[in-house]
N, C-alpha and C positions, 0 to 999 in steps of 0.2 A: 461515477468515481468521486463526484463532489457532493454526494448526498449527505444528509445530516443524520442518517441512521447510525446507531452506535456500532462500533466494531466489537465483535464478541472476543473477549480476551481470555485465554486460558494459560496455564502454567507453561506449556511448550512455547506459546507465542511470546510470553514474557522473557523466557530464557533466550529465544532466538533474537529478540530485539534488544537484549541487554538491560531489561527492566526488572526490578524486584517486585513491584506492586502494580496493580491495575491503574491506580491513580497516577503513578509515575508515567506509565505508558500513555494515558490520555493527556497528561500535561505536555508530553513531548510530541505526540502525533495528532492530538485532537480527535476529531470524529471522521476525518476524510481518509479514504484509502490512498488517495494521491499523496498524502503526507508520508506514507511508508516508502515512497520511491525517492531515490537520491535526487536532490534538486536539479542536477544537470540533465536528468532524464525525464523530469516531470512534464514539460511542455510537449515533448515528442510522444510520450506514452499517452497523454491525454488526447492528443490528436489521433493517434492510432486507434485508441479505444472508441472514440467518437465515430470514426470511419467504420470500425467493426460493427458497432451497434446498428448503424444505418443499413448495413448489408448482410448481417448474420442471418443464418437460417436456424430453425428450431434446434435446440440443444447443442449448437456449436459453441465452443469455448474459446475465449480470448486467450491468446498466448503472446504475451509481450516479452521483449528482451530488455531488461533494465537492471540497474543496480539498486539494492535496498540499503538504506542508511540506518544503522542501529543507533540507539541512544548513547552508546559509548564510542561513537565515531568510526565503527568498522563498516565496511561496505562489502557486499557479496552479491552475486547474480542469482 
């Protein structure tokens, strides 16, 4: 979740997060998936994800419940 791998941004993601350009998205969110999560949920989701990674079996997917914060200050689940 805190990796420095670039988040791949496409038009749909830009629209969803309220950004017009990829550069605007990266200025707002940086390179971390954790930055996409509303600040009030970040610590909890990071802990849940860490616990999941330690116990996950092959091809199991993480399903977290959190709010996403858009660049234009909207939140959604």
